[in-house]
C-alpha positions in Angstrom: -30.0 6.0 17.1 -32.1 3.2 15.2 -34.2 0.3 17.0 -32.1 -2.2 15.9 -29.4 -0.6 17.7 -27.3 0.7 14.6 -26.2 4.6 14.7 -26.5 7.1 11.5 -23.3 8.5 10.6 -23.5 11.5 8.5 -21.3 11.2 5.3 -20.2 13.4 2.6 -22.5 12.8 -0.6 -19.2 12.8 -2.8 -17.8 10.1 -0.6 -21.0 8.3 -0.2 -21.4 8.0 -4.0 -18.0 6.7 -4.7 -18.2 4.0 -2.1 -21.4 3.2 -3.7 -19.3 2.5 -7.0 -16.8 0.5 -5.2 -19.4 -1.8 -3.4 -21.2 -2.3 -6.4 -18.1 -3.0 -8.5 -16.9 -5.5 -5.8 -20.1 -7.0 -4.9 -20.3 -5.5 -1.6 -22.8 -4.1 0.7 -22.6 -0.8 1.9 -23.0 -1.8 5.3 -20.0 -4.1 5.1 -17.6 -1.7 3.5 -18.1 0.9 5.9 -17.5 -1.2 8.7 -14.4 -2.7 7.4 -13.3 0.5 6.9 -14.2 1.6 10.7 -12.4 -2.0 11.1 -8.9 -0.8 9.4 -9.0 2.4 11.2 -9.3 1.6 14.4 -6.6 -1.1 13.8 -4.3 1.3 12.8 -5.1 3.6 15.8 -4.3 0.8 18.3 -0.7 0.2 16.1 -0.4 4.2 16.8 -0.3 5.1 13.1 -2.9 7.1 11.1 -4.5 5.6 7.7 -3.0 8.3 6.0 0.3 7.2 7.2 -0.2 3.6 6.6 -1.2 4.7 3.0 2.0 6.9 2.5 4.0 3.6 3.6 2.3 1.6 1.1 2.9 3.7 -1.7 6.7 4.4 -1.1 7.4 0.7 -0.5 5.8 0.1 -3.8 7.3 2.8 -5.3 10.9 1.1 -4.0 9.6 -2.2 -5.4 9.0 -0.3 -8.7 12.9 0.7 -8.6 13.9 -2.6 -7.8 14.7 -2.4 -4.0 15.3 -5.4 -1.7 15.3 -5.4 2.1 18.7 -6.6 3.7 20.2 -7.0 7.2 21.9 -4.2 8.5 25.0 -5.7 9.7 25.2 -7.9 6.2 25.0 -4.1 4.2 27.8 -2.9 6.7 30.1 -5.9 5.9 29.6 -5.7 2.1 30.1 -1.8 2.4 33.8 -2.5 4.0 34.7 -5.2 1.6 33.8 -2.8 -1.4 35.8 -0.1 -0.2 38.8 -2.1 0.1 38.6 -2.8 -3.7 36.6 -0.1 -5.5 35.7 2.6 -2.6 35.2 5.6 -5.6 33.5 3.5 -8.2 31.2 2.2 -5.5 30.6 5.8 -4.3 29.8 6.9 -7.9 27.2 4.1 -8.0 25.0 5.3 -5.5 25.3 8.7 -6.4 23.7 7.5 -9.9 21.5 5.8 -8.5 20.3 8.9 -6.4 20.1 10.7 -9.6 18.0 7.9 -11.3 16.0 7.5 -8.0 14.9 11.4 -7.8 13.9 12.0 -11.0 11.6 9.0 -10.7 10.2 10.1 -7.6 10.1 13.9 -9.1 8.2 12.7 -12.0 5.7 10.2 -10.4 4.7 12.7 -7.5 4.6 15.8 -9.9 1.9 17.3 -7.9 3.7 17.0 -4.5 6.1 18.8 -2.8 9.4 17.7 -3.4 11.0 17.6 0.1 8.1 15.7 1.4 8.3 12.9 -1.2 12.2 12.4 -0.4 11.0 12.4 3.5 8.4 9.7 3.0 10.3 7.5 0.1 13.9 7.8 2.7 11.3 6.9 5.8 10.2 3.6 3.8 13.9 2.5 2.4 16.3 0.1 3.2 18.1 2.7 5.2 16.9 2.0 8.3 16.8 5.9 9.4 15.8 6.5 12.8 15.6 9.9 12.0 15.3 12.3 8.4 15.0 15.9 9.3 14.7 18.4 6.8 14.9 22.3 7.7 14.2 25.0 5.2 15.3 28.7 5.5 14.7 31.1 2.3 16.9 29.4 -0.4 19.2 27.1 2.2 18.3 23.5 3.3 19.8 21.5 5.9 19.5 17.9 5.9 20.1 15.7 9.1 20.0 11.6 9.1 20.4 9.8 12.0 20.9 5.9 11.4 23.4 4.6 14.5 23.4 0.9 13.2 25.4 2.3 10.1 28.9 2.3 10.2 30.9 5.1 8.3 31.4 3.3 5.2 27.3 2.9 4.8 26.8 6.4 5.8 29.1 7.7 3.0 27.0 5.5 0.5 23.8 6.9 2.1 25.3 10.7 1.5 26.5 10.3 -1.7 23.0 8.7 -2.6 21.2 11.8 -1.0 23.5 14.0 -2.9 22.2 12.4 -6.1 18.5 12.6 -4.9 19.1 16.3 -4.3 21.1 17.2 -7.2 18.2 15.8 -9.5 15.8 17.9 -8.1 17.9 21.1 -8.7 19.9 21.5 -4.8 23.7 21.7 -4.9 25.5 20.4 -2.0 27.5 23.2 -0.2 28.5 21.0 3.0 28.5 17.6 3.4 29.5 15.8 7.1 29.5 12.3 7.8 30.1 10.4 10.9 29.2 7.0 12.1 25.2 7.0 12.2 24.9 10.0 10.9 24.8 12.3 7.7 24.7 16.2 8.0 24.0 18.0 4.6 24.0 22.0 3.8 21.8 22.4 0.4 21.3 25.4 -1.9 18.5 25.3 -4.1 19.1 26.8 -7.4 15.8 25.9 -8.4 14.1 26.2 -5.4 10.9 24.7 -4.6 8.2 27.4 -3.6 5.5 24.6 -2.5 4.6 25.2 1.1 6.1 22.5 3.4 5.7 22.0 7.1 8.8 22.8 9.4 10.9 20.8 10.2 10.3 17.8 8.2 11.0 14.7 10.5 10.4 11.2 10.8 
């Protein structure tokens, strides 16, 4: 500790150089920059999340904004789904499938250097579906997906399942089995083009 009560902290040279460039560009002092970084890290810790989780959530929310996503109350979504089902159920489900295909391709292109299933997990965590859990278990070329969202009625669950079918089809997976219950989706996938990027098991939000 120095005489004025400040502590010396060891920092990697490459990080220090990047921070110096940022502070020079923003017109800040390195002291102010590091203190702000510590304040935000502590604030995240108090909220029981990590800065990495906050940044990942922000990236996926920004991705959703690029895809023209909007947030709506779950009760309204359920009511809209019931009314659409009474008029044009198959057309609605096909539109969700097409949306899943497009979203999957977009995610694959935008995050080319990342594991596909990790990206899907993060994106679904930040999406409008309000999922309590999104679990993906991988064993050899078989993949099991489990989604839990108690607030979704069966109609919305079927739309979610059709959306996910499109997402996974766009990534090279084939849906071998699909079970939908109120608030629950369970899918069995087989990869025609398995993603060999190492992932953690299981993936869960």
